[in-house]
C-alpha positions as CSV (number, residue, x, y, z in Angstrom):
1,M,-84.8,-25.1,24.1
2,K,-85.1,-26.4,27.5
3,P,-82.1,-26.1,29.5
4,A,-79.4,-28.8,30.1
5,A,-79.6,-31.5,32.5
6,G,-77.3,-31.1,35.3
7,F,-74.1,-33.3,35.3
8,L,-74.6,-36.7,35.5
9,L,-72.1,-39.7,36.8
10,A,-71.0,-41.9,33.8
11,S,-72.4,-45.5,33.8
12,L,-71.0,-48.5,32.1
13,V,-74.2,-49.9,32.2
14,A,-76.0,-51.3,28.7
15,I,-79.4,-49.1,27.9
16,T,-81.8,-51.5,27.1
17,W,-84.4,-49.0,25.9
18,L,-84.8,-49.2,21.7
19,P,-85.7,-45.9,20.0
20,A,-88.4,-45.8,17.7
21,P,-87.1,-46.1,14.2
22,P,-87.2,-42.6,12.0
23,A,-90.0,-42.5,9.2
24,T,-87.2,-43.5,6.6
25,G,-83.8,-44.9,6.3
26,E,-82.3,-47.6,8.9
27,P,-82.8,-47.7,12.7
28,P,-80.3,-45.5,14.7
29,E,-77.7,-47.0,15.8
30,Q,-76.1,-46.0,19.5
31,L,-72.3,-45.2,19.8
32,T,-71.7,-44.1,23.4
33,R,-73.0,-45.2,26.6
34,D,-71.8,-42.8,29.1
35,G,-74.9,-40.8,29.7
36,L,-72.9,-37.8,30.2
37,L,-74.1,-34.0,28.5
38,K,-72.9,-34.0,24.6
39,R,-72.8,-31.6,22.0
40,D,-71.1,-30.3,18.6
41,P,-70.3,-33.8,17.0
42,C,-68.5,-34.0,13.7
43,Y,-66.8,-36.4,11.5
44,V,-63.2,-36.7,11.0
45,P,-62.7,-36.5,7.0
46,G,-61.6,-40.0,6.4
47,A,-64.8,-41.2,8.6
48,E,-62.8,-43.2,11.1
49,R,-63.5,-41.0,13.9
50,I,-66.3,-38.8,15.8
51,V,-65.0,-35.7,17.9
52,F,-67.5,-34.0,20.3
53,S,-67.4,-31.8,23.5
54,S,-68.7,-33.5,26.4
55,R,-69.1,-33.1,30.1
56,H,-65.9,-35.4,31.5
57,R,-64.8,-35.8,35.0
58,S,-65.7,-32.0,36.0
59,P,-68.2,-29.6,35.3
60,R,-66.6,-28.6,32.4
61,M,-67.0,-29.3,28.8
62,V,-64.1,-31.1,26.8
63,L,-63.4,-32.4,23.4
64,L,-63.2,-36.3,23.0
65,Q,-62.7,-38.4,20.1
66,L,-64.6,-41.4,19.1
67,E,-62.8,-44.4,17.4
68,L,-65.9,-45.8,15.4
69,E,-64.4,-49.1,14.7
70,S,-62.8,-49.6,18.3
71,G,-65.6,-47.9,20.2
72,K,-62.4,-46.2,22.4
73,I,-63.1,-42.9,23.7
74,D,-60.0,-40.3,24.3
75,R,-59.8,-36.8,25.1
76,L,-58.5,-35.0,22.1
77,N,-56.1,-32.3,24.3
78,P,-55.7,-34.1,27.9
79,K,-53.5,-31.5,29.2
80,S,-56.2,-28.6,29.0
81,N,-57.9,-27.2,31.4
82,L,-60.5,-25.0,29.6
83,V,-64.1,-25.3,28.1
84,E,-63.6,-26.6,24.6
85,M,-66.6,-27.0,22.1
86,A,-67.6,-26.3,18.2
87,P,-65.2,-29.0,16.5
88,S,-64.9,-28.3,12.8
89,Y,-63.1,-29.9,9.9
90,S,-62.1,-28.8,6.3
91,T,-63.3,-31.1,3.6
92,D,-59.4,-32.0,3.1
93,G,-58.6,-32.6,6.6
94,G,-55.7,-29.8,6.4
95,I,-57.5,-27.3,8.9
96,F,-59.0,-28.1,12.3
97,C,-60.6,-25.4,14.3
98,F,-62.5,-25.4,17.5
99,Q,-63.6,-23.0,20.3
100,R,-61.9,-22.3,23.6
101,L,-63.2,-20.4,26.3
102,T,-60.7,-18.3,27.5
103,G,-62.0,-16.3,30.3
104,N,-65.7,-15.0,31.5
105,D,-66.1,-12.6,28.5
106,E,-63.5,-14.2,26.6
107,T,-63.4,-16.7,23.8
108,A,-60.6,-17.9,21.4
109,F,-60.6,-20.1,17.8
110,V,-57.9,-22.5,17.6
111,I,-56.9,-23.4,14.3
112,Q,-54.9,-26.7,13.8
113,Q,-52.8,-26.7,10.2
114,T,-51.6,-30.3,9.5
115,E,-49.0,-29.0,6.2
116,P,-47.0,-27.4,7.7
117,S,-47.8,-28.8,11.4
118,K,-49.0,-25.6,12.9
119,T,-51.5,-24.3,15.8
120,R,-52.3,-20.8,16.6
121,Q,-55.2,-19.6,18.4
122,L,-57.2,-16.2,17.3
123,T,-58.9,-14.0,20.1
124,G,-61.8,-12.2,19.0
125,S,-62.9,-8.6,20.2
126,R,-64.3,-8.1,23.8
127,K,-67.6,-9.4,22.8
128,V,-67.9,-13.2,23.2
129,N,-68.1,-14.8,19.5
130,W,-70.1,-18.2,19.2
131,N,-70.9,-20.9,17.1
132,V,-67.1,-21.0,14.7
133,Q,-67.4,-23.4,11.7
134,V,-64.5,-23.4,9.5
135,S,-65.1,-23.3,5.6
136,P,-65.3,-26.7,4.1
137,L,-62.4,-24.9,1.7
138,G,-60.2,-24.2,4.8
139,D,-59.8,-20.7,4.1
140,E,-62.1,-18.9,6.7
141,V,-64.0,-19.3,9.9
142,A,-67.7,-18.6,10.3
143,Y,-69.4,-17.2,13.5
144,N,-71.8,-15.3,15.6
145,L,-70.5,-12.0,17.0
146,S,-73.6,-10.2,18.8
147,G,-76.2,-11.3,16.9
148,Q,-75.0,-11.1,13.5
149,I,-72.7,-13.6,10.9
150,Y,-69.2,-12.8,10.4
151,L,-66.4,-14.1,8.3
152,R,-62.6,-14.0,9.7
153,S,-60.2,-15.0,6.6
154,L,-57.4,-17.5,7.5
155,K,-55.1,-15.7,5.6
156,T,-55.1,-12.2,5.9
157,D,-57.2,-12.2,9.5
158,K,-59.5,-9.8,7.9
159,E,-63.0,-9.9,9.6
160,V,-66.1,-9.4,7.4
161,Q,-69.5,-8.9,8.5
162,L,-71.8,-10.9,6.6
163,T,-75.6,-9.9,8.1
164,D,-76.9,-6.6,9.1
165,S,-80.8,-7.4,10.1
166,A,-83.1,-7.0,13.3
167,G,-83.3,-9.9,15.3
168,R,-80.8,-12.6,15.8
169,N,-78.5,-14.3,13.1
170,D,-76.8,-17.5,14.3
171,W,-75.2,-21.0,13.5
172,P,-73.8,-20.2,10.3
173,S,-72.6,-23.1,8.0
174,I,-70.3,-22.3,4.7
175,S,-71.3,-24.1,1.7
176,P,-68.7,-26.8,0.3
177,D,-67.9,-24.3,-2.9
178,G,-67.7,-21.2,-0.3
179,K,-70.0,-19.3,-2.1
180,Q,-72.9,-19.6,0.0
181,V,-74.0,-19.5,3.9
182,A,-76.7,-21.2,5.7
183,F,-77.7,-19.7,9.2
184,S,-81.0,-19.6,11.6
185,S,-82.2,-15.9,11.7
186,S,-85.4,-14.4,13.9
187,R,-85.5,-11.5,11.7
188,D,-89.0,-12.1,10.4
189,G,-90.2,-13.6,13.9
190,N,-89.9,-17.4,14.1
191,Y,-86.6,-18.8,14.1
192,D,-85.9,-19.9,10.4
193,L,-83.2,-21.1,8.2
194,Y,-81.8,-18.4,5.5
195,V,-79.3,-19.0,3.0
196,I,-77.1,-15.7,1.9
197,E,-75.4,-15.6,-1.4
198,R,-71.9,-14.0,-0.9
199,E,-71.4,-12.6,-4.2
200,S,-74.8,-10.3,-4.3
201,S,-75.9,-10.3,-0.8
202,Q,-79.1,-11.6,-1.7
203,V,-80.8,-13.7,0.9
204,R,-83.3,-16.8,0.7
205,R,-85.7,-18.1,3.1
206,L,-85.6,-21.7,3.3
207,T,-88.3,-22.2,6.0
208,T,-91.1,-20.9,7.2
209,A,-92.6,-22.6,10.3
210,E,-94.0,-21.9,13.9
211,G,-91.3,-22.5,16.3
212,L,-87.5,-22.8,16.0
213,D,-85.0,-23.8,13.1
214,M,-81.8,-23.9,14.1
215,R,-78.0,-25.3,14.0
216,P,-77.8,-25.7,10.1
217,R,-75.4,-27.9,8.6
218,W,-74.7,-28.2,5.0
219,S,-73.9,-31.6,3.4
220,P,-70.4,-32.0,2.1
221,D,-72.2,-33.0,-1.8
222,G,-74.0,-29.8,-1.3
223,S,-77.4,-30.6,-1.6
224,H,-79.3,-30.9,1.4
225,I,-79.3,-28.7,5.0
226,L,-79.3,-30.7,8.1
227,F,-81.2,-28.5,11.1
228,T,-82.9,-29.1,14.8
229,S,-86.3,-27.9,15.0
230,N,-89.3,-28.4,17.5
231,R,-91.7,-27.3,14.6
232,D,-93.7,-30.4,15.5
233,G,-93.7,-29.6,19.4
234,N,-90.5,-32.1,20.3
235,Y,-86.9,-31.6,18.9
236,E,-86.3,-33.7,16.1
237,I,-83.5,-33.6,12.8
238,Y,-84.5,-32.7,9.5
239,Q,-83.3,-31.9,6.0
240,V,-84.4,-29.7,3.8
241,A,-83.0,-29.4,0.0
242,S,-80.4,-26.4,-0.5
243,D,-83.0,-24.6,-2.5
244,G,-85.4,-25.2,-0.2
245,S,-87.5,-28.0,-1.6
246,G,-88.1,-31.2,0.1
247,L,-87.9,-30.8,3.9
248,E,-88.4,-34.3,5.4
249,R,-88.0,-34.8,9.5
250,L,-85.4,-37.6,10.0
251,T,-85.8,-38.6,13.8
252,R,-88.8,-39.5,15.8
253,H,-88.1,-39.8,19.1
254,A,-90.3,-38.9,22.7
255,E,-87.2,-36.5,23.9
256,Q,-84.9,-34.1,22.3
257,D,-82.1,-34.7,19.1
258,D,-79.8,-31.7,18.4
259,Y,-76.4,-31.1,17.1
260,A,-76.8,-33.2,13.8
261,C,-73.6,-33.7,11.5
262,W,-73.0,-35.1,8.2
263,H,-70.6,-38.3,7.1
264,P,-68.4,-37.0,4.4
265,D,-70.2,-39.2,2.0
266,S,-73.6,-37.2,2.8
267,G,-75.0,-40.6,3.2
268,Q,-75.3,-40.8,7.1
269,I,-75.9,-38.2,10.1
270,A,-74.5,-38.7,13.5
271,W,-76.3,-36.8,16.4
272,I,-77.1,-36.2,20.2
273,R,-80.0,-38.2,21.8
274,E,-81.3,-37.4,25.1
275,H,-83.2,-40.0,27.1
276,E,-84.3,-39.5,30.4
277,G,-81.7,-37.0,31.4
278,R,-79.0,-39.0,29.6
279,F,-77.0,-37.9,26.8
280,D,-75.6,-40.3,24.0
281,L,-73.8,-40.3,20.4
282,F,-76.1,-41.6,17.5
283,R,-75.8,-42.2,13.9
284,M,-78.4,-43.7,11.0
285,S,-77.5,-43.8,7.3
286,L,-80.2,-42.0,5.1
287,P,-82.1,-42.9,2.0
288,K,-80.9,-41.6,-1.5
289,Q,-81.1,-38.0,-1.8
290,T,-83.4,-36.6,-4.3
291,K,-83.9,-33.1,-5.1
């Protein structure tokens, strides 16, 4: 991917440009207008808020939450002075997980449990773990470590290596039933999407294209997988059915669309769009999905 834009001062001036509508569905709606670098949005269960990582008053990433009804944006952890990113929730909202950089070569997973209320920080090995995602079932987290996908139980703290292949494997996303994991891998040359069956360890390749297919996210209803790709020469958002059929491009924009996430009802997506060095959060409804 092209390098991230440098830190930009927030601006409250409304943007007058209108993005081109997607091929299907409704035109996208712009949710933020500060233009600051953003990544990793996710809907809160119940869909009244979106949590995302953003630069905020200093050259670091912090977690912010956007109230969709009022448009109000607040810091999620205002007392934290550490980089925080990759927020994710279990389907029932009982587990919230995010990644915290605790040192130059150290990361930790912060796990917040609602009932009973409890927060704990899981430290990884001396090698940096990336792209943590909590399971929709709330029983484990998936992440990348040294180019392979790992799972870590939140009950036993046991770590299991899920992939062992050439190339790199990254951006894991656990299916709603917990039986499969989607990920991006360069094992066959280009970065394409794959799904591994947990029980049999069988791997299925979902996409085959020149370029980079990355950041897969399984829909809450289990039918589709969102991802970012530059297969058509520009970073756009796509979806594909979980069996690899029905590949569809969802955005059409002259600059970068990235970091897509699902609404809890699987009928809407939110993502980060770049325009002239500014980064903002957008959302749009999708047409009824068919397999």
